[in-house]
Backbone as JSON Lines, residues from 0, in Angstrom:
{"i":0,"aa":"X","n":[-22.78,22.42,8.86],"ca":[-22.39,21.28,9.66],"c":[-22.62,20.39,8.35]}
{"i":1,"aa":"X","n":[-23.52,20.51,7.03],"ca":[-23.77,19.44,6.06],"c":[-22.55,19.84,5.05]}
{"i":2,"aa":"X","n":[-22.52,21.08,5.09],"ca":[-21.51,21.43,4.17],"c":[-20.08,21.0,4.56]}
{"i":3,"aa":"X","n":[-19.76,20.92,5.98],"ca":[-18.68,20.35,6.41],"c":[-18.48,18.92,6.14]}
{"i":4,"aa":"X","n":[-19.71,17.97,6.48],"ca":[-19.63,16.39,6.14],"c":[-19.54,16.47,4.46]}
{"i":5,"aa":"X","n":[-20.15,17.26,3.87],"ca":[-20.08,17.16,2.16],"c":[-18.24,17.29,2.03]}
{"i":6,"aa":"X","n":[-17.39,18.49,2.49],"ca":[-16.43,18.38,2.31],"c":[-15.34,17.36,2.7]}
{"i":7,"aa":"X","n":[-15.88,16.62,3.95],"ca":[-15.07,15.55,4.59],"c":[-15.26,14.43,3.84]}
{"i":8,"aa":"X","n":[-16.25,14.28,3.14],"ca":[-16.96,13.07,2.23],"c":[-15.97,13.24,0.89]}
{"i":9,"aa":"X","n":[-15.87,14.71,0.36],"ca":[-15.04,14.73,-0.85],"c":[-13.45,14.65,-0.53]}
{"i":10,"aa":"X","n":[-12.94,14.82,0.8],"ca":[-11.74,14.91,0.93],"c":[-11.88,13.49,1.22]}
{"i":11,"aa":"X","n":[-12.17,12.7,1.71],"ca":[-12.04,10.96,1.99],"c":[-12.18,10.26,0.58]}
{"i":12,"aa":"X","n":[-13.1,10.9,-0.24],"ca":[-12.99,10.52,-1.78],"c":[-11.65,10.34,-2.47]}
{"i":13,"aa":"X","n":[-10.97,11.86,-2.37],"ca":[-9.86,12.16,-2.86],"c":[-8.94,11.11,-2.56]}
{"i":14,"aa":"X","n":[-8.89,10.95,-0.86],"ca":[-7.98,10.39,-0.36],"c":[-7.82,8.5,-0.87]}
{"i":15,"aa":"X","n":[-9.14,8.33,-0.96],"ca":[-9.3,6.99,-1.51],"c":[-9.0,6.76,-2.79]}
{"i":16,"aa":"X","n":[-9.37,7.87,-3.97],"ca":[-8.59,7.74,-5.27],"c":[-6.8,7.63,-5.2]}
{"i":17,"aa":"X","n":[-6.26,8.49,-4.17],"ca":[-5.12,8.35,-4.34],"c":[-4.61,7.05,-3.61]}
{"i":18,"aa":"X","n":[-5.47,6.49,-2.93],"ca":[-4.8,5.47,-2.39],"c":[-5.01,4.15,-3.39]}
{"i":19,"aa":"X","n":[-6.24,4.1,-4.26],"ca":[-6.33,3.29,-5.15],"c":[-4.96,3.57,-6.47]}
{"i":20,"aa":"X","n":[-4.66,4.7,-6.59],"ca":[-3.78,4.92,-7.47],"c":[-2.37,4.39,-7.04]}
{"i":21,"aa":"X","n":[-2.25,4.5,-5.79],"ca":[-0.89,4.19,-5.24],"c":[-1.18,2.39,-5.29]}
{"i":22,"aa":"X","n":[-2.04,1.85,-4.95],"ca":[-2.08,0.41,-4.84],"c":[-1.72,-0.07,-6.29]}
{"i":23,"aa":"X","n":[-2.39,0.57,-7.21],"ca":[-2.04,0.07,-8.77],"c":[-0.38,0.29,-8.81]}
{"i":24,"aa":"X","n":[0.24,1.33,-8.63],"ca":[1.68,1.26,-8.75],"c":[2.51,0.66,-8.08]}
{"i":25,"aa":"X","n":[1.74,0.16,-6.89],"ca":[2.43,-0.93,-6.12],"c":[2.37,-2.16,-6.91]}
{"i":26,"aa":"X","n":[1.25,-2.38,-7.51],"ca":[0.96,-3.76,-8.12],"c":[1.81,-3.93,-9.22]}
{"i":27,"aa":"X","n":[2.11,-2.74,-9.66],"ca":[3.05,-2.96,-11.01],"c":[4.7,-3.28,-10.37]}
{"i":28,"aa":"X","n":[4.74,-2.51,-9.05],"ca":[6.32,-2.52,-8.48],"c":[6.49,-3.88,-8.1]}
{"i":29,"aa":"X","n":[5.24,-4.59,-7.41],"ca":[5.54,-5.95,-7.12],"c":[5.55,-7.02,-8.3]}
{"i":30,"aa":"X","n":[4.98,-6.61,-9.36],"ca":[5.27,-7.27,-10.74],"c":[6.36,-7.36,-11.28]}
{"i":31,"aa":"X","n":[6.99,-6.35,-11.35],"ca":[8.48,-5.89,-11.49],"c":[9.57,-6.92,-10.68]}
{"i":32,"aa":"X","n":[9.11,-6.37,-9.24],"ca":[10.04,-7.21,-8.22],"c":[10.1,-8.91,-8.45]}
{"i":33,"aa":"X","n":[8.76,-9.21,-8.89],"ca":[8.43,-10.8,-8.7],"c":[9.31,-11.26,-9.83]}
{"i":34,"aa":"X","n":[9.29,-10.39,-11.31],"ca":[10.35,-11.02,-12.09],"c":[11.63,-11.14,-11.99]}
{"i":35,"aa":"X","n":[11.87,-9.96,-11.05],"ca":[13.46,-10.12,-10.73],"c":[13.65,-10.77,-9.73]}
{"i":36,"aa":"X","n":[13.04,-11.49,-8.79],"ca":[13.12,-12.62,-8.11],"c":[12.84,-13.74,-8.66]}
{"i":37,"aa":"X","n":[12.13,-14.19,-9.89],"ca":[12.05,-15.13,-10.67],"c":[13.58,-15.31,-10.99]}
{"i":38,"aa":"X","n":[14.18,-14.26,-11.53],"ca":[15.52,-14.5,-12.15],"c":[16.61,-14.53,-11.28]}
{"i":39,"aa":"X","n":[16.45,-14.04,-9.87],"ca":[17.35,-14.2,-9.12],"c":[17.05,-15.89,-8.57]}
{"i":40,"aa":"X","n":[16.01,-16.46,-8.62],"ca":[15.74,-17.9,-8.23],"c":[16.71,-18.68,-9.24]}
{"i":41,"aa":"X","n":[16.34,-18.18,-10.71],"ca":[17.22,-19.27,-11.35],"c":[18.76,-19.13,-11.44]}
{"i":42,"aa":"X","n":[19.26,-17.83,-11.19],"ca":[20.65,-17.7,-10.95],"c":[21.03,-18.32,-9.77]}
{"i":43,"aa":"X","n":[20.55,-18.14,-8.67],"ca":[20.4,-19.09,-7.45],"c":[20.57,-20.48,-7.57]}
{"i":44,"aa":"X","n":[19.58,-21.08,-8.28],"ca":[19.69,-22.43,-8.75],"c":[20.82,-22.82,-9.65]}
{"i":45,"aa":"X","n":[21.54,-21.82,-10.56],"ca":[22.64,-22.29,-11.17],"c":[23.89,-21.97,-10.37]}
{"i":46,"aa":"X","n":[23.58,-21.18,-9.32],"ca":[24.66,-21.06,-8.56],"c":[25.06,-22.41,-7.38]}
{"i":47,"aa":"X","n":[23.77,-22.75,-7.1],"ca":[23.57,-24.29,-6.45],"c":[24.28,-25.36,-7.21]}
{"i":48,"aa":"X","n":[24.19,-25.25,-8.53],"ca":[24.51,-26.38,-9.27],"c":[25.94,-26.25,-9.44]}
{"i":49,"aa":"X","n":[26.36,-25.27,-9.4],"ca":[27.77,-24.93,-9.29],"c":[28.44,-24.29,-10.66]}
{"i":50,"aa":"X","n":[27.6,-23.81,-11.53],"ca":[27.81,-23.38,-12.86],"c":[28.49,-22.21,-12.4]}
{"i":51,"aa":"X","n":[28.33,-21.46,-11.63],"ca":[28.95,-20.03,-11.11],"c":[29.74,-20.2,-10.2]}
{"i":52,"aa":"X","n":[31.03,-20.06,-9.96],"ca":[31.97,-20.16,-8.84],"c":[32.57,-18.97,-8.59]}
{"i":53,"aa":"X","n":[32.85,-18.0,-9.27],"ca":[33.42,-16.65,-9.58],"c":[32.8,-15.75,-8.1]}
{"i":54,"aa":"X","n":[33.61,-15.6,-7.08],"ca":[33.35,-15.04,-5.77],"c":[32.47,-13.69,-5.92]}
{"i":55,"aa":"X","n":[32.99,-12.89,-7.11],"ca":[32.29,-11.64,-7.01],"c":[31.11,-11.8,-7.85]}
{"i":56,"aa":"X","n":[30.52,-12.71,-8.57],"ca":[29.26,-13.0,-8.99],"c":[28.38,-13.22,-7.96]}
{"i":57,"aa":"X","n":[29.16,-14.19,-6.98],"ca":[28.23,-14.49,-5.76],"c":[27.69,-13.05,-5.24]}
{"i":58,"aa":"X","n":[28.95,-12.34,-4.92],"ca":[28.73,-11.19,-3.89],"c":[27.61,-10.09,-4.81]}
{"i":59,"aa":"X","n":[27.7,-10.12,-6.01],"ca":[26.99,-9.25,-6.79],"c":[25.28,-10.08,-6.45]}
{"i":60,"aa":"X","n":[25.07,-11.32,-6.36],"ca":[23.87,-11.54,-6.31],"c":[23.61,-11.53,-5.11]}
{"i":61,"aa":"X","n":[24.07,-11.67,-4.19],"ca":[23.66,-11.56,-2.77],"c":[23.48,-10.2,-2.61]}
{"i":62,"aa":"X","n":[23.9,-9.07,-3.04],"ca":[24.0,-7.6,-3.03],"c":[22.49,-7.5,-3.69]}
{"i":63,"aa":"X","n":[22.34,-7.84,-4.9],"ca":[21.2,-7.59,-5.52],"c":[20.02,-8.14,-5.23]}
{"i":64,"aa":"X","n":[19.91,-9.53,-4.3],"ca":[18.78,-9.89,-3.44],"c":[18.6,-9.19,-2.33]}
{"i":65,"aa":"X","n":[19.84,-8.5,-1.85],"ca":[19.12,-7.59,-0.5],"c":[18.63,-6.49,-1.01]}
{"i":66,"aa":"X","n":[19.06,-5.69,-1.99],"ca":[18.27,-4.6,-2.66],"c":[16.82,-4.79,-2.91]}
{"i":67,"aa":"X","n":[16.72,-5.99,-3.55],"ca":[15.12,-6.18,-3.82],"c":[14.64,-6.54,-2.58]}
{"i":68,"aa":"X","n":[15.05,-7.06,-1.28],"ca":[14.51,-7.44,-0.09],"c":[13.93,-5.95,0.41]}
{"i":69,"aa":"X","n":[15.17,-5.31,0.76],"ca":[15.17,-3.84,1.2],"c":[13.57,-3.22,0.49]}
{"i":70,"aa":"X","n":[13.52,-3.25,-0.87],"ca":[12.45,-2.68,-1.81],"c":[11.06,-3.02,-1.3]}
{"i":71,"aa":"X","n":[11.41,-4.54,-1.58],"ca":[9.92,-5.17,-0.79],"c":[9.63,-4.62,0.58]}
{"i":72,"aa":"X","n":[10.35,-4.59,1.33],"ca":[10.39,-4.32,2.93],"c":[9.72,-2.88,2.92]}
{"i":73,"aa":"X","n":[10.4,-2.1,2.26],"ca":[9.99,-0.45,2.24],"c":[8.43,-0.47,1.64]}
{"i":74,"aa":"X","n":[8.4,-1.2,0.29],"ca":[6.9,-0.96,-0.25],"c":[5.87,-1.49,0.88]}
{"i":75,"aa":"X","n":[6.16,-2.75,1.44],"ca":[5.16,-3.3,2.28],"c":[4.93,-2.25,3.52]}
{"i":76,"aa":"X","n":[5.87,-1.5,4.2],"ca":[5.78,-0.5,5.21],"c":[5.09,0.75,4.74]}
{"i":77,"aa":"X","n":[5.57,1.14,3.54],"ca":[4.54,2.25,3.14],"c":[2.94,1.9,2.7]}
{"i":78,"aa":"X","n":[2.95,0.56,2.44],"ca":[1.46,0.0,2.1],"c":[0.8,0.16,3.12]}
{"i":79,"aa":"X","n":[1.44,-0.71,4.25],"ca":[0.68,-0.72,5.82],"c":[0.5,0.75,6.27]}
{"i":80,"aa":"X","n":[1.65,1.58,6.31],"ca":[1.04,3.08,6.79],"c":[0.06,3.63,5.88]}
{"i":81,"aa":"X","n":[0.11,3.47,4.63],"ca":[-1.5,4.01,3.74],"c":[-2.92,3.28,4.0]}
{"i":82,"aa":"X","n":[-2.52,2.01,4.54],"ca":[-3.94,1.36,4.88],"c":[-4.15,1.81,6.25]}
{"i":83,"aa":"X","n":[-3.27,1.91,7.08],"ca":[-3.68,2.6,8.3],"c":[-4.45,3.73,8.22]}
{"i":84,"aa":"X","n":[-3.77,4.91,7.38],"ca":[-4.48,6.02,7.07],"c":[-5.57,6.11,6.69]}
{"i":85,"aa":"X","n":[-6.15,4.83,5.69],"ca":[-7.23,4.6,5.1],"c":[-8.29,4.64,6.23]}
{"i":86,"aa":"X","n":[-7.81,3.55,7.12],"ca":[-8.5,3.03,8.22],"c":[-9.07,4.15,8.96]}
{"i":87,"aa":"X","n":[-8.13,5.02,9.39],"ca":[-8.49,5.98,10.16],"c":[-9.25,7.03,9.7]}
{"i":88,"aa":"X","n":[-9.25,7.6,8.21],"ca":[-10.08,8.1,7.72],"c":[-11.61,7.67,7.35]}
{"i":89,"aa":"X","n":[-11.71,6.45,7.12],"ca":[-12.99,5.79,7.23],"c":[-13.92,5.61,8.35]}
{"i":90,"aa":"X","n":[-13.02,5.5,9.79],"ca":[-13.63,5.78,10.85],"c":[-14.12,7.28,11.07]}
{"i":91,"aa":"X","n":[-13.31,7.95,10.84],"ca":[-13.68,9.45,10.94],"c":[-14.93,9.79,10.1]}
{"i":92,"aa":"X","n":[-14.88,9.29,8.82],"ca":[-16.43,9.36,7.97],"c":[-17.49,9.01,8.66]}
{"i":93,"aa":"X","n":[-17.12,7.76,9.27],"ca":[-18.25,6.78,9.75],"c":[-18.96,7.77,10.89]}
{"i":94,"aa":"X","n":[-17.93,8.3,11.93],"ca":[-18.41,9.24,12.77],"c":[-19.11,10.37,12.37]}
{"i":95,"aa":"X","n":[-18.58,11.24,11.67],"ca":[-19.0,11.96,10.86],"c":[-20.61,11.77,10.45]}
{"i":96,"aa":"X","n":[-20.91,11.07,9.88],"ca":[-21.99,10.32,9.14],"c":[-23.11,9.95,10.51]}
{"i":97,"aa":"X","n":[-22.32,9.3,11.29],"ca":[-23.38,8.81,12.49],"c":[-23.74,10.25,13.64]}
{"i":98,"aa":"X","n":[-23.02,11.22,13.5],"ca":[-23.53,12.58,13.86],"c":[-24.51,13.0,12.97]}
{"i":99,"aa":"X","n":[-24.36,13.08,11.74],"ca":[-25.27,13.48,10.74],"c":[-26.77,12.91,11.1]}
{"i":100,"aa":"X","n":[-26.57,11.4,11.37],"ca":[-27.74,10.86,11.33],"c":[-28.4,11.56,12.55]}
{"i":101,"aa":"X","n":[-27.84,11.23,13.66],"ca":[-28.36,11.88,14.96],"c":[-29.06,13.22,15.01]}
{"i":102,"aa":"X","n":[-28.38,14.15,14.46],"ca":[-28.82,15.32,14.08],"c":[-30.24,15.33,13.37]}
{"i":103,"aa":"X","n":[-30.22,14.49,12.12],"ca":[-31.29,14.58,11.47],"c":[-32.17,14.09,12.44]}
{"i":104,"aa":"X","n":[-32.3,13.15,13.23],"ca":[-33.43,12.55,14.23],"c":[-33.56,13.34,14.87]}
{"i":105,"aa":"X","n":[-32.79,14.28,15.5],"ca":[-33.25,15.49,16.52],"c":[-34.2,16.57,15.69]}
{"i":106,"aa":"X","n":[-33.71,16.6,14.78],"ca":[-34.59,17.78,13.54],"c":[-35.86,17.17,13.3]}
{"i":107,"aa":"X","n":[-35.69,15.94,13.23],"ca":[-37.11,15.36,12.8],"c":[-38.04,15.26,13.88]}
{"i":108,"aa":"X","n":[-37.56,14.89,14.93],"ca":[-38.46,15.1,16.29],"c":[-38.86,16.34,16.67]}
{"i":109,"aa":"X","n":[-38.18,17.28,16.05],"ca":[-38.63,18.91,16.65],"c":[-39.77,19.38,15.73]}
{"i":110,"aa":"X","n":[-39.45,18.54,14.63],"ca":[-40.68,19.19,13.53],"c":[-42.19,18.13,14.24]}
């Protein structure tokens, strides 16, 4: 049982490290998307000011904005799923550790 617990803890540690790596990648992607968002905001302000009246440019800007929003939504959904899986894993580890503690108490009482 102890070996199984150790294995579970190692697995949870590995998952946590992978989640941390994914979080770093998402932070980088968010940073890139924020830069693109700022560029889009500037271009949007220019459009509002009437500096660009080309319908093709407006269409491209709208398409670009929609693509970025889709990327952000997809990334957020993925992050939420990863966090949910992490929480479930932590609950499992908690249950295993609680069981281990109870077993240790029973063995101590037997001695």
